C-alpha positions in Angstrom: -75.0 56.7 -24.9 -75.6 60.5 -25.1 -73.7 63.3 -23.5 -73.8 67.0 -23.7 -71.0 69.0 -25.3 -70.2 72.7 -25.6 -69.5 74.4 -28.9 -67.7 77.6 -29.6 -70.5 78.5 -32.0 -73.1 80.7 -30.3 -75.8 78.8 -32.3 -74.6 75.4 -31.1 -73.7 75.8 -27.5 -74.9 72.3 -26.7 -74.9 69.4 -29.0 -75.5 65.7 -28.2 -72.5 63.4 -28.2 -73.1 59.7 -29.0 -70.9 56.7 -28.5 -70.3 55.0 -31.8 -72.1 51.6 -31.8 -72.2 50.4 -35.4 -68.7 48.9 -35.7 -67.5 45.8 -37.5 -64.1 44.3 -37.0 -62.6 42.0 -39.6 -59.1 40.4 -40.0 -57.0 40.1 -43.1 -53.7 38.4 -43.6 -51.7 41.6 -43.0 -54.2 43.9 -41.1 -57.2 44.4 -39.0 -60.1 46.5 -40.5 -62.6 48.6 -38.6 -65.8 49.6 -40.4 -67.6 52.4 -38.6 -71.0 53.8 -39.7 -70.9 57.6 -39.7 -73.9 58.7 -41.7 -74.0 62.4 -42.6 -70.3 63.0 -41.7 -67.8 64.4 -44.1 -64.1 63.4 -44.1 -62.9 66.9 -43.0 -65.1 66.5 -39.8 -63.5 63.2 -38.8 -60.6 63.2 -36.3 -58.6 60.0 -35.7 -55.7 59.8 -33.4 -53.5 56.9 -32.0 -52.0 57.5 -28.6 -50.1 54.9 -26.7 -51.9 52.0 -28.5 -55.4 53.6 -28.0 -57.2 54.5 -31.2 -59.6 57.5 -30.8 -62.3 58.4 -33.3 -64.3 61.6 -33.1 -66.7 62.8 -35.8 -68.9 65.8 -36.2 -72.2 65.7 -38.1 -73.2 69.0 -39.6 -76.1 70.4 -41.5 -74.9 73.5 -43.4 -73.1 75.5 -40.7 -75.1 73.9 -37.9 -73.5 71.2 -35.7 -76.1 68.4 -35.4 -74.2 65.9 -33.1 -70.9 64.4 -32.3 -69.8 60.8 -32.4 -67.0 59.3 -30.3 -65.4 55.9 -29.7 -62.0 54.7 -28.6 -60.4 51.2 -29.1 -57.5 49.6 -27.2 -54.9 48.1 -29.6 -52.8 45.1 -28.9 -49.2 46.4 -28.8 -47.8 42.9 -29.6 -49.8 42.4 -32.8 -50.3 45.7 -34.5 -48.1 48.4 -36.1 -49.6 51.8 -35.3 -47.3 53.7 -37.6 -49.1 52.3 -40.7 -52.7 53.0 -39.6 -54.7 54.7 -42.4 -58.4 55.5 -43.0 -61.0 56.4 -45.6 -64.6 57.6 -45.7 -67.1 56.6 -48.3 -70.9 56.7 -48.4 -71.1 57.4 -44.7 -68.8 54.4 -43.7 -65.4 55.0 -42.2 -62.9 52.3 -42.9 -59.7 52.1 -40.7 -56.9 49.7 -41.7 -54.6 48.7 -38.8 -51.5 46.8 -40.1 -50.3 43.8 -38.2 -46.7 43.6 -37.0 -44.6 41.4 -39.2 -43.5 38.1 -37.9 -40.2 38.8 -36.0 -37.0 37.2 -37.1 -34.7 35.3 -34.8 -31.5 37.3 -34.2 -28.3 36.0 -32.7 -26.7 38.2 -30.1 -22.9 37.5 -29.9 -21.8 37.8 -26.3 -18.4 39.5 -25.5 -16.2 38.5 -22.6 -16.3 41.8 -20.8 -18.6 43.9 -18.7 -20.9 46.5 -20.4 -19.2 49.8 -21.4 -19.9 52.8 -19.2 -22.4 54.3 -21.6 -24.5 51.1 -21.6 -24.2 50.4 -17.9 -27.2 50.9 -15.5 -29.4 52.9 -17.9 -29.7 50.4 -20.7 -29.2 47.2 -18.6 -32.5 45.2 -18.6 -31.3 41.8 -17.5 -28.6 40.1 -15.4 -28.2 36.4 -14.9 -25.6 34.6 -12.7 -23.9 31.9 -14.8 -20.9 30.7 -12.9 -18.7 28.2 -14.7 -20.1 29.0 -18.2 -17.5 29.7 -20.9 -18.2 32.3 -23.6 -17.9 29.6 -26.3 -20.7 27.6 -24.6 -23.2 30.5 -24.4 -25.9 31.4 -27.0 -28.3 34.4 -26.8 -31.1 34.8 -29.3 -33.8 37.5 -29.7 -37.2 37.0 -31.4 -39.7 39.8 -31.1 -40.2 40.3 -27.4 -38.6 37.0 -26.4 -35.1 36.4 -25.2 -33.7 32.9 -25.3 -30.5 32.1 -23.4 -28.8 28.7 -23.9 -25.6 27.6 -22.2 -23.6 24.5 -21.1 -21.6 24.3 -17.9 -18.8 21.7 -18.0 -17.5 20.2 -14.8 -14.9 17.5 -15.5 -16.6 14.8 -17.5 -20.1 16.1 -16.8 -22.1 18.7 -18.7 -25.2 20.5 -17.5 -27.5 22.5 -19.8 -29.0 25.8 -19.0 -32.0 27.3 -20.8 -33.8 30.5 -19.9 -36.7 32.2 -21.8 -38.1 35.5 -20.9 -40.1 38.3 -22.5 -39.5 42.1 -22.5 -41.6 45.0 -23.6 -40.2 45.6 -27.2 -42.2 48.8 -27.4 -40.0 50.2 -24.7 -36.7 48.5 -25.5 -35.1 48.2 -29.0 -34.2 44.5 -28.5 -33.0 44.2 -32.1 -30.0 46.2 -30.9 -29.5 44.1 -27.8 -25.9 43.4 -26.6 -24.7 40.6 -24.3 -21.7 40.6 -22.0 -20.3 37.7 -19.9 -17.9 38.7 -17.2 -16.9 36.9 -13.9 -19.8 34.4 -14.3 -22.5 37.1 -14.8 -24.4 37.6 -18.1 -25.6 41.2 -18.7 -28.0 42.2 -21.4 -28.4 45.8 -22.6 -30.7 47.5 -25.1 -31.4 51.1 -25.9 -34.9 52.5 -25.5 -37.1 52.7 -28.6 -37.9 56.1 -30.2 -41.5 55.8 -28.9 -40.3 55.3 -25.4 -38.0 58.3 -25.6 -40.8 60.5 -26.9 -43.2 59.3 -24.2 -40.6 60.0 -21.5 -39.8 63.4 -22.9 -43.5 64.4 -23.0 -44.3 62.8 -19.7 -41.7 64.7 -17.7 -43.2 67.2 -15.3 -42.0 70.8 -15.5 -41.1 72.9 -12.5 -44.7 73.8 -11.9 -45.7 70.1 -11.8 -47.6 70.2 -15.1 -47.2 67.5 -17.6 -46.1 68.5 -21.1 -48.7 67.9 -23.8 -47.6 65.6 -26.6 -47.8 67.1 -30.0 -49.8 65.4 -32.8 -46.7 64.7 -34.9 -44.8 63.0 -32.0 -44.4 59.2 -32.3 -46.5 58.5 -29.2 -49.4 60.7 -30.4 -50.3 60.3 -34.1 -53.0 62.0 -36.1 -54.4 59.8 -38.9 -55.7 61.5 -42.1 -59.0 60.4 -43.6 -59.1 59.8 -47.3 -62.3 60.8 -49.2 -62.2 57.8 -51.5 -63.1 54.2 -50.8 -61.0 51.7 -48.8 -57.4 52.0 -49.9 -55.5 49.1 -51.5 -53.2 47.2 -49.2 -49.5 46.9 -50.0 
């Protein structure tokens, strides 16, 4: 695919833009690896960014001071399986190698419920789930968190009979820091709260419209918009 692009250089007002086609994807135990053919491109002319789980690669091929062409490609990343903070890249012999770390297997965390309603600072803004559980005692309630999954187990006792309650649901753990979840049982109602993640806070801050209705541009060093340096050497060793 070819497009036209404008250049600030008077000698290169229009250069062709090509979609990157030669891409190989491989999987390792702890990462995914992209191998991208960029012949004639130097590392200082490669621009890689990750923005809201979209990986963007732009590269400029030059001959001396003349811009020959531009390469472009973007990839959607699975937010449940990758860890964008650890993405790194290298360029060697005209081949760009991008390492995308996998998210570690989440641990199961026990959330100890308390017999009260959520405190004022957690109420409304951080509440992400409520469940009516009449007749359930605090001692018969168990809440567990694993990754983006919430498991609620409880027993309701009526005289000599006992009924079991199990609920499993998922949340967006890129928006909510579920590792800091809290549980409250009051008047037969279970309330779960969790603060927003740093990534969600940055996205909200940079997505707010100003008085003129313009959206603030996210800076490169913000968590939701990350520039990835390109190493000149070969593929880096994985930790």
